[in-house]
C-alpha positions in Angstrom: -2.7 -84.2 -7.6 -5.6 -83.0 -9.6 -7.3 -85.3 -12.0 -7.4 -84.7 -15.7 -11.0 -83.6 -15.4 -10.2 -81.3 -12.6 -7.3 -79.7 -14.3 -9.4 -78.9 -17.4 -12.0 -77.4 -15.1 -9.5 -75.2 -13.3 -8.0 -74.0 -16.7 -11.6 -73.2 -18.0 -12.2 -71.1 -14.8 -8.9 -69.2 -15.3 -9.7 -68.6 -18.9 -13.1 -67.3 -18.1 -11.8 -65.0 -15.4 -9.2 -63.6 -17.8 -11.8 -63.0 -20.4 -14.1 -61.2 -18.0 -11.1 -59.0 -16.8 -10.2 -58.2 -20.5 -13.9 -57.3 -21.2 -14.1 -55.0 -18.1 -13.3 -51.4 -18.8 -10.0 -50.2 -17.3 -10.4 -47.4 -14.8 -9.0 -44.8 -17.4 -11.6 -46.2 -20.0 -14.6 -45.7 -17.7 -13.4 -42.4 -16.2 -15.1 -40.4 -14.9 -17.9 -42.5 -13.2 -18.4 -40.2 -10.3 -18.1 -36.5 -9.4 -14.7 -34.8 -9.6 -13.4 -32.5 -6.8 -11.8 -29.3 -8.2 -9.7 -27.7 -5.4 -9.3 -23.9 -5.5 -6.7 -23.0 -2.9 -7.9 -19.4 -2.5 -11.3 -17.8 -1.4 -14.1 -16.9 -3.9 -13.8 -13.9 -5.9 -10.0 -13.7 -6.9 -8.5 -14.4 -10.3 -7.8 -18.1 -9.3 -11.4 -18.7 -8.3 -12.7 -16.8 -11.4 -10.7 -19.2 -13.7 -12.1 -22.2 -11.9 -15.6 -21.1 -12.2 -15.2 -20.5 -15.9 -13.6 -23.9 -16.6 -15.4 -26.0 -14.0 -19.0 -26.1 -15.5 -17.6 -26.7 -19.0 -15.3 -29.4 -17.9 -18.4 -31.1 -16.2 -20.3 -30.8 -19.5 -17.3 -32.3 -21.5 -16.8 -35.2 -19.1 -20.6 -35.7 -18.5 -19.9 -35.7 -14.8 -20.3 -33.3 -11.9 -17.2 -31.1 -11.2 -17.5 -29.7 -7.6 -15.5 -26.5 -6.9 -14.0 -26.8 -3.4 -12.4 -23.5 -2.1 -9.7 -24.2 0.3 -7.9 -21.0 1.2 -5.1 -20.7 3.7 -1.3 -20.2 4.0 -1.0 -18.4 0.7 -2.5 -21.3 -1.3 -0.4 -24.0 0.5 -3.4 -25.5 2.4 -5.3 -26.4 -0.9 -2.0 -27.6 -2.5 -1.3 -29.9 0.4 -4.9 -31.4 0.2 -4.5 -32.1 -3.5 -1.0 -33.7 -2.9 -2.5 -36.1 -0.4 -5.5 -37.0 -2.5 -6.0 -40.4 -4.1 -4.3 -40.6 -7.5 -7.4 -41.7 -9.2 -8.2 -38.7 -11.4 -11.2 -37.5 -9.1 -9.2 -34.7 -7.6 -7.8 -31.8 -9.6 -6.6 -28.4 -8.6 -5.6 -25.0 -9.8 -2.1 -24.1 -8.9 -0.2 -20.9 -9.4 3.1 -19.2 -9.1 2.9 -18.6 -5.4 1.9 -21.9 -4.0 4.1 -23.9 -6.5 7.3 -21.9 -7.0 7.6 -19.1 -4.5 6.0 -20.3 -1.2 7.8 -23.6 -1.1 11.1 -21.8 -1.5 10.4 -19.5 1.3 9.6 -22.3 3.9 12.2 -24.3 5.7 9.7 -27.2 5.8 7.0 -28.1 3.3 4.2 -30.5 3.4 4.4 -31.0 -0.4 7.0 -31.0 -3.1 5.8 -28.8 -6.0 7.4 -31.1 -8.6 7.3 -34.6 -7.1 3.8 -34.6 -5.6 1.8 -33.4 -8.6 1.0 -34.6 -12.1 0.8 -31.4 -14.4 -2.2 -31.4 -16.8 -1.7 -28.0 -18.6 -0.6 -24.6 -18.1 -3.6 -22.2 -18.3 -2.6 -18.5 -18.2 0.5 -16.4 -17.9 0.2 -12.6 -17.0 2.9 -10.1 -16.6 2.7 -7.6 -13.7 3.0 -3.8 -14.1 5.2 -1.4 -12.0 3.1 1.8 -11.2 4.0 5.1 -9.4 2.0 8.0 -8.2 0.9 10.5 -10.8 2.9 13.2 -9.2 6.1 11.1 -9.1 9.2 12.4 -11.0 9.9 8.8 -11.9 8.6 8.1 -15.4 10.6 4.9 -16.4 12.7 2.1 -15.1 15.8 4.0 -15.9 14.5 6.9 -13.7 13.8 4.4 -10.9 17.2 2.8 -11.1 19.0 6.1 -11.2 17.1 7.5 -8.2 17.7 4.2 -6.3 21.5 4.3 -7.0 21.6 8.0 -6.0 20.1 7.3 -2.6 20.4 3.6 -1.7 17.9 2.2 0.7 15.6 5.4 0.7 13.1 4.4 -2.0 10.4 2.0 -1.2 8.1 -0.4 -3.1 4.8 -1.8 -1.8 3.4 -5.3 -2.2 0.3 -7.2 -1.2 2.4 -9.0 1.5 5.5 -10.9 2.3 6.0 -13.6 -0.3 3.4 -12.1 -2.7 4.2 -11.8 -6.4 4.9 -8.1 -6.0 7.4 -8.7 -3.2 9.3 -11.3 -5.3 9.2 -9.0 -8.3 10.7 -6.2 -6.3 13.5 -8.4 -5.0 14.3 -9.7 -8.4 14.5 -6.1 -9.7 16.8 -5.2 -6.7 19.1 -8.2 -7.6 19.2 -7.8 -11.4 19.5 -4.0 -11.4 21.9 -3.8 -8.5 19.8 -1.5 -6.4 18.5 -1.4 -2.8 14.8 -0.4 -2.7 13.1 -1.2 0.6 10.1 -3.5 0.6 7.0 -2.4 2.5 4.4 -5.2 2.8 0.7 -4.5 3.2 -2.2 -6.8 4.0 -3.5 -7.0 0.5 -3.2 -5.0 -2.9 -5.9 -2.5 -2.0 -4.1 -0.8 1.0 -0.8 -0.9 -1.0 -2.5 1.0 -3.9 -4.0 3.5 -1.4 -0.6 4.4 -0.1 0.9 4.5 -3.5 -1.7 7.0 -4.6 -1.1 8.9 -1.5 2.6 9.2 -2.3 3.8 7.2 0.7 5.7 4.5 -1.3 7.8 4.9 -4.5 6.3 2.1 -6.6 4.0 -0.9 -6.6 4.3 -4.1 -8.5 0.7 -5.3 -9.1 -1.5 -7.2 -11.6 -2.5 -5.6 -14.9 -6.2 -6.4 -14.2 -6.1 -4.4 -11.0 -4.1 -1.4 -12.4 -5.3 -1.0 -16.0 -8.3 1.1 -15.3 -6.5 3.4 -12.9 -3.7 3.9 -15.4 -6.2 4.7 -18.1 -8.0 7.2 -15.8 -4.7 8.9 -15.0 -4.9 8.1 -11.2 -1.5 6.3 -11.4 1.4 6.0 -13.9 2.6 2.7 -15.4 6.4 2.8 -15.9 7.0 -0.9 -17.1 5.4 -4.3 -17.4 7.3 -7.4 -16.4 6.8 -9.8 -19.2 9.1 -10.8 -22.0 6.9 -8.9 -24.4 4.7 -5.8 -24.0 1.5 -6.6 -22.4 -1.7 -6.8 -24.5 -3.7 -4.5 -22.1 -0.8 -1.9 -22.1 0.9 -2.0 -25.4 2.4 1.5 -25.1 4.1 0.6 -21.8 7.7 -0.7 -22.2 8.8 -3.9 -20.5 11.4 -3.8 -17.8 13.8 -5.8 -20.1 13.7 -3.1 -22.8 14.0 -0.4 -20.3 17.6 -1.2 -19.2 17.4 -4.6 -17.3 17.9 -7.1 -20.1 16.4 -10.6 -19.5 14.1 -9.5 -16.7 10.9 -11.5 -16.9 8.2 -12.1 -14.4 4.9 -13.6 -15.1 2.1 -14.7 -12.6 0.8 -18.0 -13.9 -1.9 -20.6 -13.3 -2.1 -24.2 -14.2 -4.2 -27.4 -13.7 -2.7 -30.3 -11.9 -3.6 -33.7 -10.3 -2.0 -35.7 -7.6 1.1 -37.5 -8.6 0.8 -41.0 -10.1 -2.6 -40.4 -11.7 -2.7 -42.5 -14.9 -1.3 -41.0 -18.0 -4.5 -41.9 -19.9 -6.5 -39.8 -17.5 -4.1 -36.9 -17.5 -4.2 -37.0 -21.4 -8.1 -37.0 -21.3 -8.1 -34.0 -18.9 -5.6 -32.2 -21.0 -7.6 -32.6 -24.2 -10.9 -31.5 -22.6 -9.3 -28.4 -20.8 -7.4 -27.3 -23.8 -10.5 -27.6 -26.0 -12.4 -25.5 -23.4 -9.9 -22.7 -23.5 -10.1 -22.5 -27.3 -13.9 -21.6 -27.0 -14.4 -17.9 -28.0 -16.6 -17.1 -25.0 -14.0 -18.6 -22.6 -11.1 -16.9 -24.2 -12.9 -13.5 -23.9 -13.7 -14.1 -20.3 -10.2 -15.2 -19.3 -8.4 -12.6 -21.5 -10.3 -9.8 -19.7 -8.2 -10.7 -16.6 -5.2 -9.3 -18.4 -3.2 -12.4 -19.1 -2.5 -14.6 -22.0 -3.9 -18.2 -22.5 -0.9 -20.5 -22.7 -2.1 -24.1 -22.8 0.0 -26.9 -23.8 1.0 -30.6 -23.1 1.5 -32.1 -19.6 5.1 -32.5 -20.5 5.5 -28.9 -21.5 4.0 -27.7 -18.2 6.2 -30.1 -16.2 9.3 -28.5 -17.8 8.0 -25.0 -17.2 7.1 -25.8 -13.6 10.6 -27.1 -12.8 12.3 -24.1 -14.4 10.0 -21.8 -12.2 10.9 -23.7 -9.0 14.6 -23.3 -9.8 14.3 -19.6 -10.8 12.4 -18.4 -7.8 14.3 -20.7 -5.3 17.5 -18.8 -6.4 15.7 -15.4 -5.9 14.3 -16.2 -2.5 17.7 -17.6 -1.4 19.7 -14.6 -2.6 17.3 -12.1 -1.0 16.9 -14.0 2.3 13.1 -14.0 2.2 11.4 -16.4 4.6 7.8 -17.0 5.6 8.7 -17.7 9.2 
């Protein structure tokens, strides 16, 4: 048994240790104390990479710590997503996710190395951008109603191009088939450029593609825009009706990007990252650069992004299942 003097000494030591712990900054209070890895699951040059390179340096300035962009392309964005899912949940790995690697890709695979909802902590949604459905300038199709009528007249003979199996354009075409009750055959290409070449050559009926990639060609009269896919008319094409207002009520497809961290990152760190990133996207020069890509800035709370992500996973899971698309 300890003597009275020993017990007093032991209590003093415990008290001193408790005081020292209380005075030490908690991890979230000292965050960040070292460089942050920013995983971009696509190669340099595309929209996802552009967003990261606009946000990354400004986030480094706001956090007063280096932010290292780490391009990890592969498997339609799944490779980078998997790396992020397996990273330590300490706030020193963040990543830029989007529609394909969070909602569409996982639904197409029978086995996944990550769960889009369970394995990530959403920080904020960044951008949402509708697609545009375009046809050849010589096409007799001038509207969604024309497209549906032609498809119903000759089921299975019309075609639509996409940048590949499982791409946003592919899924958009399948959703249109399901909601409009038509059978238009998918023709996958190895990228958007060869798909556009064949559309302009009249070898496919229509193409669902990004606003940014099609806007100038539409303006120059090289292709025709028959509809955009958002809930509202697109900012870059205000004179082009939406699919929904053209006879397919409720049709809505947006490509989107959002910032996430591995699951179980502390709520304080997620809140800090949310504040800084939302503030960055409110800067006029950042807004101008991002809006030039054709989408709309749609930042919000981590909770709002989490709710949106769950709804997108459910929505595209149903479309993939109904259409029978697989990546195998």
